[in-house]
N, C-alpha and C positions, 0 to 999 in steps of 0.2 A: 807335574804336581805329585808324582810318586815320592820324591825326596821330601817334600813338605809334609806329606802324611807320615813319613818315618820320623821326621823331626817332631811333629805334633805328638805322636805316640810316645816317643822317648821323653819329651817334656812332661807328658802326663805322669809318667813314672817318677820323674825327678821332682815334680811338684808335690806328689803324694808324700815322698820322703821328706821334702822340705817342710811341709806343713805339719806332719806328725812330729818332726823334730822341734818345730817352733813351739809346740805345746809341751813336749816332753822335757827338753833340756832345762828350761827355767824351773820346772816342777821337780826335776832331779835335784837342782840346787836348793829349792825351798824345802822339800819333804825329806830328802835323803841326807842332805848336808847342812840343813838349818841355816841357809843363807839369809843375810839381812838385806833390807832394801838396797843399800849401797852396793852390796856384792851382786845382787841381781842386775842392777844398773850397769855394773862393770862388765858382767857377762854379755849383756846386750850390746854394750859399746864395742867390746872386742870382736863381736860377730860382724861388725860393720866397719871397723877402723881400717881394714885392708883397702877399702875403696879410697880412703884418703891417702894411704901410703903408696899404693901402686895403681890406682885407678886410671890416672892419666897416661903413664907409660904403657899400661896394658893395651890401650887403644892402638898405639903405634905398633906394639908387638903383634897384636892380633892382625893388623893390616899386612904384616909380613909373613904370617903363618897360614897353614892350611886349617880352615875352620873346623873341619870334621875332627882332626886330631886334637885340637884344643878342647872341643866339647867332650870327647871320650876321656881324655886324660883328666879333665876336671871332675867328671863323675866318678872315675876310679879313685881319685884322691879323696873325694868327699865320702864315698862309701867306706873306704878304709879307716878314715878318721873316726867316723861315728861307730864303727865296729869295736873300737877300743873302749868305749864307755861301758857297755854291758859286761865286757870281759873284765875290766878293772873292778866293776861292782861285784861280779861273781868271785873275784879273788880277794875282795874286801880291802882294796887299796885305792878306791876312787877318791879323788880329792877335787877341791875347787880349782886348784892349779891345773889339773888335767883338763877340766871342763873349759877353763880359760884358753888353754892351748888348742883344744879341739875346735872351739868356735872361731878362734882367730885364723887358724890355718884353713878351716872350711871357708871362711870369708875370702881368703886369698884365691882359692880355687873357684869360688863363685864369681869373683871379678871377671875371670877369663871366660867362664861359661856364659855369663850374661852378655858380655860384649860380643862374643863370637856368635851367640844365638841371634841377637838383633841385627848384626852385620850381615849374616848369611841370608836372612829372610828375603830381601829384595832380589837376590840372585836366584832364589828358588821359585818365587811367585811372580816376578816382574813388578814394575812400579804400579801398573794398573790393578794389580791384585793386592796391594798393600793393606787397604782398609779392611777387606774381607779377611785376609790372613791375620792381621793384628786383632780384629774382633774375635777370631777363633782362638788366638793365643790368650787374650785377656779373659775370654770365657773359660778357657781351660784353667787359668790361674784362679779364677773365682770358684770354679767347681772344685779345684784342689783345696781351696780354703774351707769349703763346706765339708767335703769328704775327708780331707786329711786332718783338719783340726777337730772335726767331730769324732773321727776315728781315734785320733790321738787321745782325746779326753776319755773315750770309751775304753781304750786299751789300758789306760792308767787306772781306771776303776776295776777292770777285770784282772789286770796283771800288776805291774809296778812301773814307775817311770823309766828306770834303767832298761828294763826288758822291752818297753815300747820303742826305745831307740834302735833296737834291732831292725824294726820295720824300715826305719830311715836308711840304714846301711844297705839293706837288701834292695830297696827301691833305686838307690843311686847305681848300684851294680847292674841292675836290670836295665836301667836307662843307658848306661855305657854299652852294654851288649846290643841294645836295639840300634844305637847310633852307628854301629859298624855297617849297617845296611845302607847308609847314605853314600851315594856314589858321586854326586855332583849335580850342578844345575842342569835340569832337563834330563837327568839320569845318566849323564856321560861325564867323564873326566873327574876332576877333584873339585871340591868346594873351597873357594877362597884361596887363591894362589898367593895372596899376600902382596907385599910391597914390590915395586919395581926392582930390577936387578941392581940398580945403582946403590941401593941401601943408603938413603939419605940419613943424616944424623938425627938422633932421637929428639933432641931439644927443639929444633925447628919444626919437626913434625907435630910435637905436642902443642907448641905455640900456635901452629896453623889451626889445629882443632879448637883451641880456646878462642882464637879470634873469630872463627866461623860461628861459634855459638854465642859468645858474649858481645860480638859486634853487630849482631842482627837483632833488631828490636823485637821481632816475633819470637825467635828462638830464646832470647834472653827472658822474655816474659813467661814463656812456657817453662823454662828451667826454674825460674824463681817461684812460680805458683806450685810446681811439683815439689820443689825443695821444702817450701813451707808446709805443704800437706804432709810430706813425710816426717818433718820435724814434729808436728802436732800429733800425728797418729802414733809415732814411736814413743813419745812421752807417755801417752795413754797406755799403749800396749805393754811397755816395760813394767808398769806398776800394776797391771790387771791381775797377774798371778798372785801378787802379795795381797792386793785388795780382796780378791775373791776368796782365796784359801785361808790366809792368815787373819784378816780383819773381819770379813763377813761370815766366815765359817761355811762357805759354799764348797761344793765338790769340784774336783778336776773336770768331771763331766759337764758341770754347769759352765765352767770357763770355756771348755771346748765348744759347747753349743753356742755361747755368746759370740765367740770368734766365727763360728760357722754362719751365724746370722749375717755378719758382715760380709762373708763370702757370698751369701745369697744376694745381698745388695750389689756387690761388685758384678756378679753374674748378670743380674737384670740390667745394670748400667751398660755393660758391654754389649748385651743383645739389643738394647734400644739405641745405641750410639749411632749406628748407620742410618736407621730410620729417621731419627730426629735431625741428624745432620742433612739428610736428603731434603727435608722439609724446610728447615730454617737456615741452613748453611753451617759449615764447620765451626767458624769462629763464634757465631751467635749461639750455637748449641753449647759450646764450652762456657760462654759468658752467662747464659741463662741458668745452666746447671749449677754454676757457682753461686749466683745470686739467690736462687730458690732453695738449694739443698745444703750448702756449706754451713749455714747457721744451725743445722741439726746437730752439729758437733757439740753444741752447748748442752744437749740433753744427756750425753754420755756420762759426764761426771756425777749425774744424779743417781747412778747405779746404787742399789741397796737391795736388801731382802724384800720380798713381796712385790707389790705393783710397780715400784720404781725400777725393778729389774727389767720389766717389760718396756717401760718408758725409755730407759737407757738403750735397750736393745733396738727399739724403733729408731732412735737417733743414730745409732751405729749403722743400721741398715741403710738409712737415707744418706748418711755421709759417705758410705762405701759405694752406694749407687753412683754418686758423683765421681768417685775415684775410678770406677769401671768405665764411665764415659770418657774421663780425662785420659785414661791409658790408651784407649782405642784411637781417639781423635788426635790427642797430643802426639803420640808416637808416630802415627801416620803422617801428620804434618811435618814433623822434624825429619823423618826419612825422606819425604817428598821434597824438602828444601835442601837436600844434601846430595852431592855427587857420590858415585860409587867409591872414588878414591879417598873420600873423607869419611865414609860411613863408620869405620872402626873408631876413628878419633872423635867423631861427633858423639857416638854412643858412649864412648869412654868418658867424655867430658860430662855428659848428662849423668852417667852412673856415678862419677866422682862427686858431683854436686848433690844428687838425690840421695845416694848412700852415705855421703858425708853428713847430710842432714839427719839421717837415721842414727849415725854414730853420735852426733852431738845431742840428738834427742834422748838417746838412751842415757848418756852421761848426765844431762840436765835432770832427767827423771829420777835417776838414782840419787843425785845430790839433793834435789828438793824433797824426795821421799825420806832421805836420811836426816837432814837438818830441819826440815819443816814437817810435812805430813804426807802420807800416801795420797790422801784425798786432794791435797793441794797440788800435787804433781799432776793428777788426772785433770783437774780444773785448768791448769796451765796448758796442757795439751789440747783440751777442748776449745779454748779460746783461740789458739793458733789455727786449729782446723777451721774454725768459723770464719777467719779472716784471710785464709790462704788464697782464695779465688781472686783477690783484688788486682794483682799484677796483670793477669790475663784480661780481666774485665776492663781495665783502664788502658789497654794496649791496642795496637792495630790488629791483633789476632781476632778480636771480637767482630771485625768487619769482613773477615775473609769468608767467602762462601764456598770455595772449591779447594780441593787438594792440588797443590802445584804440580805441573807436569815436568818431565825431564828437561824441556826447553825453557822452563820458567823457575828454575831452582834458585830461589833468592839467596844470594850470598854464597852459592856453591862454587868451589874452585874446580877448574877443569882437571881431568885426570892427566897425570904426568907420565 
């Protein structure tokens, strides 16, 4: 478990940087560069479009590479990219074009980091430890949302948005340094030796991962629900900086706190996931969480000054509580249904679908905000969030009580 603790602490640093940057970068565009809604939408789209471009081959590549090296290299690239933003601002040459390039290239590095991180986890904790480890990771992500986004809003009140980006760069560099302490599963050897020596062709490997996910009713339902959730939440999140700062006249600190409330909801959902699943079963927990909590997404578009800010915040907290549960139980289920040989490609397929939904959501949000209204974009996202639970609720996942064991990995291909 030593290596898992190292990965956990490095991920904590990485999450801090990611969440500070999540608040800072769009506000750099809005406050320092006077970006319009469509430009803010383009910025968010470019931050995710890499998953559509290289998400699927990245899984096959990661299956062939040492995961520790992938994680370290990704963090170094991300830290270096974000360091250029405050430097350009200081030199008075910061442009939207540079921000577009930074978020796009950062997205490419994040593809590899995310796939490698989820693929190495079963090696570090064993399949029996997946639920506990995933709960810890999702709790960490939620805590990062609270601390990082709250800190991001505070830093922009005390300093400026470009200067706050320095914290993102430093956090990624610190994460890379911490990851050098990972030695391998069980503390010996290297992590993730990759694909077999035969080096099969990339195309068939990608197709195998797609068939594994899309050909399995349970995995397909998990992917569809998660993709719709991401689509709706991204439509909302992309327009929130414009709605808060430009239309409602609220501060960056208020936006950071609103996002932090969602982090609290995700944190609580992650912590409750194992307890609820132990009582009612994995699938029923996912189904009931969707049925009871997903409609809270309809409260988020009501955000305004005064009491409606708190109503929307309560809706955001409940919707993200569901997301926290989904992340723990859904990720554990899909890892349990997949053999070690397919983990990278399975994770890459999910990341392709889920992050592709984020890219599409950002583009839709910018388009609706530009040609329609910012408020209309937020309503569109809220409705999608409220309906996203249906694929899992109507699928065989709802009847599954236990995490599949290694001998019962539905649809898993044997290692070659």
